[in-house]
C-alpha positions as CSV (number, residue, x, y, z in Angstrom):
1,M,-151.6,73.5,98.6
2,T,-150.8,74.7,95.1
3,K,-152.3,72.8,92.2
4,L,-149.7,71.9,89.5
5,S,-150.5,73.0,86.0
6,E,-151.0,70.2,83.4
7,R,-147.6,71.0,82.0
8,E,-145.9,70.7,85.4
9,T,-147.9,67.4,86.1
10,L,-146.7,65.9,82.8
11,A,-143.1,67.0,83.5
12,A,-143.2,65.3,86.9
13,Q,-144.6,62.2,85.2
14,Y,-141.8,62.1,82.7
15,E,-139.2,62.7,85.4
16,N,-140.5,59.5,87.2
17,M,-140.6,57.6,83.9
18,A,-137.0,58.7,83.0
19,A,-135.8,57.4,86.4
20,N,-137.3,54.0,85.3
21,G,-135.6,54.0,81.9
22,L,-137.7,56.2,79.7
23,V,-135.5,57.6,76.9
24,D,-137.8,59.6,74.6
25,V,-141.5,60.4,74.0
26,K,-143.0,62.2,71.0
27,F,-146.5,63.4,70.1
28,F,-147.2,64.8,66.7
29,L,-150.1,67.3,66.4
30,G,-151.9,67.6,63.1
31,N,-152.4,71.3,63.6
32,A,-150.6,72.8,66.6
33,G,-152.7,76.0,66.3
34,E,-155.8,74.1,67.4
35,A,-154.7,73.5,71.0
36,T,-152.7,75.2,73.7
37,T,-149.7,73.5,75.3
38,E,-151.8,73.2,78.5
39,Q,-154.6,71.5,76.6
40,V,-152.2,69.0,75.0
41,C,-150.5,68.2,78.3
42,G,-154.0,67.8,79.9
43,E,-154.9,65.2,77.2
44,V,-151.6,63.3,77.7
45,N,-152.1,63.3,81.5
46,A,-155.7,62.0,81.0
47,M,-154.2,59.2,78.8
48,Y,-151.7,58.2,81.4
49,A,-154.4,58.3,84.1
50,A,-156.6,56.0,82.0
51,L,-153.7,53.6,81.6
52,E,-153.1,53.5,85.3
53,R,-156.8,52.7,85.9
54,G,-156.7,50.0,83.3
55,D,-159.2,51.8,81.1
56,Y,-157.9,50.5,77.8
57,E,-158.1,47.6,75.4
58,P,-155.3,46.4,73.1
59,L,-156.1,47.1,69.5
60,D,-155.6,44.5,66.8
61,F,-155.3,46.0,63.3
62,G,-154.9,42.6,61.7
63,D,-151.6,43.6,60.2
64,R,-149.7,40.5,61.5
65,S,-147.1,42.7,63.2
66,I,-147.7,40.9,66.5
């Protein structure tokens, strides 16, 4: 079995999310020269894996936006 690259894994994730209504996603890098595309995709994949596991806490910045 061939292991997908981080980029391929993320593309598959977004295909599934688009089928469920996702319209757009953007990530802005402070310095794009500090990471490869594969590294960035790996970090985004890790974020989605953590969300799926429930490994997160809502943040309250106290700005009364909620």
